[in-house]
C-alpha positions as CSV (number, residue, x, y, z in Angstrom):
1,X,36.1,-6.9,30.2
2,X,37.1,-2.9,29.9
3,X,41.0,-1.7,31.0
4,X,40.8,1.3,32.7
5,X,43.8,3.6,32.8
6,X,44.0,5.3,35.4
7,X,45.2,9.1,35.7
8,X,45.4,10.8,39.2
9,X,45.7,14.2,39.0
10,X,46.9,16.4,42.0
11,X,48.3,20.4,41.1
12,X,47.6,19.3,37.5
13,X,50.3,16.7,37.2
14,X,49.8,12.8,37.1
15,X,50.8,11.4,40.5
16,X,49.7,8.3,42.7
17,X,49.1,8.1,46.4
18,X,49.5,4.9,48.7
19,X,46.0,4.4,50.1
20,X,44.8,7.8,49.4
21,X,47.0,9.2,51.9
22,X,47.9,12.7,50.4
23,X,51.3,12.6,52.1
24,X,52.3,9.4,50.5
25,X,52.9,10.6,46.8
26,X,54.8,9.8,43.7
27,X,54.9,12.2,41.0
28,X,54.9,10.1,37.6
29,X,54.7,12.6,34.7
30,X,54.1,16.1,35.4
31,X,51.8,17.2,32.0
32,X,49.3,14.1,32.6
33,X,48.5,14.4,28.8
34,X,51.3,12.4,28.3
35,X,49.9,8.9,30.0
36,X,46.7,9.3,28.1
37,X,48.5,9.3,24.6
38,X,51.1,6.4,25.6
39,X,47.8,4.2,26.9
40,X,45.8,5.4,23.8
41,X,48.7,4.4,21.3
42,X,49.2,1.3,23.8
43,X,45.0,0.1,22.8
44,X,42.7,1.5,25.4
45,X,39.9,2.9,24.6
46,X,38.9,4.3,28.0
47,X,40.6,6.8,30.7
48,X,39.4,6.8,34.4
49,X,40.6,10.0,35.9
50,X,40.6,11.3,39.4
51,X,41.0,15.0,40.1
52,X,42.8,14.5,43.9
53,X,42.6,17.9,44.9
54,X,38.6,17.8,44.3
55,X,38.4,14.9,46.1
56,X,39.9,16.4,49.2
57,X,38.1,19.9,49.2
58,X,35.6,19.4,47.2
59,X,36.3,22.1,44.6
60,X,37.2,21.2,40.9
61,X,40.7,22.3,40.5
62,X,42.2,20.4,38.1
63,X,39.1,21.1,34.8
64,X,42.4,22.5,32.3
65,X,43.7,19.4,32.4
66,X,40.9,17.1,31.6
67,X,40.1,19.5,28.9
68,X,43.8,18.7,27.7
69,X,43.3,15.1,27.7
70,X,40.3,15.1,26.3
71,X,41.1,17.3,23.1
72,X,45.0,15.6,22.6
73,X,42.7,12.1,22.4
74,X,40.1,9.8,21.4
75,X,39.7,8.2,24.5
76,X,36.1,7.8,26.8
77,X,36.6,9.8,30.0
78,X,35.0,8.9,33.2
79,X,36.3,11.5,35.7
80,X,35.4,11.8,39.5
81,X,36.7,13.5,42.7
82,X,34.6,16.8,44.0
83,X,31.7,16.1,41.8
84,X,29.2,17.0,44.7
85,X,27.1,19.6,42.7
86,X,24.7,19.6,39.2
87,X,26.8,22.2,38.2
88,X,30.3,20.7,38.7
89,X,28.6,17.6,37.3
90,X,26.9,19.7,33.9
91,X,30.1,21.0,33.5
92,X,32.4,17.8,33.3
93,X,29.7,16.4,30.4
94,X,29.9,19.6,28.6
95,X,33.5,19.5,28.8
96,X,33.1,15.9,27.4
97,X,33.8,13.3,29.8
98,X,31.7,10.4,29.0
99,X,31.0,9.5,32.5
100,X,31.1,11.4,36.4
101,X,31.8,10.3,39.3
102,X,30.3,10.8,42.3
103,X,31.1,9.4,45.9
104,X,31.2,11.5,49.1
105,X,27.7,12.4,48.4
106,X,26.4,9.6,47.0
107,X,26.7,8.3,50.5
108,X,25.6,10.9,51.9
109,X,22.8,11.9,50.5
110,X,21.6,8.8,47.9
111,X,18.5,10.6,47.3
112,X,20.4,13.1,44.9
113,X,22.1,10.3,43.1
114,X,18.9,9.0,42.0
115,X,17.9,12.6,40.8
116,X,21.3,12.9,38.8
117,X,20.5,9.4,37.3
118,X,16.9,11.2,36.3
119,X,18.3,14.4,35.4
120,X,21.4,13.3,33.0
121,X,20.9,9.7,32.2
122,X,22.5,6.2,33.8
123,X,25.4,6.0,31.6
124,X,26.4,9.4,32.7
125,X,26.5,9.1,36.3
126,X,28.7,6.4,38.3
127,X,28.8,5.7,41.7
128,X,32.5,5.4,43.4
129,X,31.9,3.6,46.3
130,X,35.1,3.0,48.1
131,X,35.4,0.5,50.9
132,X,38.0,0.4,54.2
133,X,37.1,-3.1,55.9
134,X,33.6,-3.0,54.2
135,X,33.1,0.1,55.2
136,X,32.4,3.4,52.7
137,X,35.4,5.9,53.0
138,X,34.6,9.5,52.1
139,X,36.0,12.6,51.3
140,X,39.1,11.3,49.5
141,X,39.1,8.2,51.9
142,X,39.6,10.7,55.3
143,X,36.5,9.9,57.1
144,X,35.2,6.4,57.5
145,X,30.8,5.9,57.1
146,X,29.0,3.5,59.2
147,X,27.3,2.4,56.2
148,X,28.4,-0.7,54.5
149,X,29.9,-1.1,50.6
150,X,27.3,-3.5,50.0
151,X,24.2,-2.2,51.4
152,X,24.8,1.4,49.4
153,X,25.4,-0.5,46.5
154,X,21.9,-2.0,46.8
155,X,20.5,1.2,47.6
156,X,21.3,3.7,44.7
157,X,20.8,0.4,42.6
158,X,17.3,0.9,43.7
159,X,17.2,4.7,42.7
160,X,18.7,3.7,39.0
161,X,22.3,3.6,39.0
162,X,23.9,1.6,36.8
163,X,27.5,2.0,37.2
164,X,29.6,0.9,40.6
165,X,33.3,1.5,40.3
166,X,34.2,-0.8,43.9
167,X,37.8,0.1,45.1
168,X,39.5,-1.5,48.3
169,X,41.1,1.1,49.9
170,X,43.4,-1.7,51.2
171,X,44.7,-2.7,48.6
172,X,45.3,0.4,46.3
173,X,48.5,1.2,45.4
174,X,49.9,-1.7,47.3
175,X,50.8,-4.0,44.5
176,X,49.6,-6.6,46.5
177,X,46.7,-8.1,44.5
178,X,43.4,-7.5,44.2
179,X,40.8,-7.9,47.2
180,X,38.5,-10.5,44.7
181,X,36.2,-11.5,47.9
182,X,35.2,-8.1,48.3
183,X,34.7,-7.3,44.2
184,X,32.4,-10.4,44.2
185,X,30.2,-9.4,47.0
186,X,29.9,-6.4,45.4
187,X,28.7,-8.1,42.5
188,X,26.2,-9.6,44.3
189,X,24.7,-7.3,45.9
190,X,23.8,-4.9,43.3
191,X,23.2,-7.6,39.8
192,X,21.6,-4.7,38.1
193,X,24.6,-2.4,37.8
194,X,27.8,-3.0,36.2
195,X,30.8,-3.1,38.4
196,X,34.3,-1.7,38.0
197,X,37.0,-3.1,39.9
198,X,39.7,-1.2,41.5
199,X,42.6,-1.5,43.8
200,X,45.5,-4.0,43.9
201,X,46.3,-4.7,40.3
202,X,49.4,-5.9,40.2
203,X,50.8,-8.0,37.4
204,X,49.0,-9.1,34.6
205,X,47.8,-12.3,36.6
206,X,45.3,-10.3,38.5
207,X,44.4,-9.0,35.4
208,X,43.2,-12.4,33.9
209,X,42.1,-13.5,37.2
210,X,39.6,-10.3,37.0
211,X,38.3,-11.3,33.8
212,X,37.9,-15.0,35.0
213,X,35.9,-14.0,37.4
214,X,33.9,-11.6,35.4
215,X,33.3,-14.9,33.1
216,X,31.3,-15.9,36.1
217,X,30.1,-12.8,37.2
218,X,28.8,-11.2,34.4
219,X,28.2,-7.8,35.8
220,X,31.8,-7.5,36.8
221,X,32.2,-5.1,33.7
222,X,36.0,-3.5,33.8
223,X,39.2,-2.8,35.6
224,X,41.1,-0.2,36.8
225,X,44.8,-0.3,36.6
226,X,46.8,2.7,38.2
227,X,50.4,2.0,39.7
228,X,51.0,-1.1,38.3
229,X,51.4,1.0,34.5
230,X,53.7,3.2,35.7
231,X,55.7,0.5,37.6
232,X,55.4,-1.4,34.3
233,X,54.3,-4.1,36.2
234,X,51.4,-4.5,33.7
235,X,52.1,-4.4,29.8
236,X,48.6,-3.0,28.5
237,X,49.0,-3.6,25.0
238,X,49.9,-7.2,25.9
239,X,46.8,-7.0,28.4
240,X,44.4,-5.8,25.9
241,X,45.7,-8.4,23.2
242,X,45.2,-11.6,25.3
243,X,41.3,-9.9,26.2
244,X,40.5,-9.2,22.5
């Protein structure tokens, strides 16, 4: 199972929001390259980056910070937040981003996602499915649609998508543990997709439990860890040693 340390960008800084609420922000690093280099030194090979300004506004506002991370590390970066046009996705990939995450428009226009897979390749497009009470949340989690998370997963899978990040919004940043049942349902709903679990990792036991689940449901491929790393309730180097 792959570990994806998370960096959320807002105004060029590394921050965390509680359950995606813009007024519940904690700033951890003024320079986001600092945590990126820390995670790489700890053994990480991948990085999950979200442009929160882009998620809220639909405009990509933190490309300079992403570029700095790419220039100063060898991490494979997956980037989301405001990726709602072909031009934004192409710009991110040309910058050196490994995979681009699309969320809001995947819900409103699934056929567009199928076209992205055809144009950019199945290994460069991830659909981010963020769920509130099982329903898809969009536009930086400020709106909730009527489509279920598992229904959207099945739909995009049929269009050629092979990567899904599934975030349970209620557990994100709450430090109360992941929603294992929801992650299992997501994996079973889209069996040909690799599922990256997100939301709720609080301690190392949570990571090992997800790893155990991934050994039973083989398309659970990875986990994103954010606040637990910043609050030091998860030691990345130790986790990676124990999973290797």
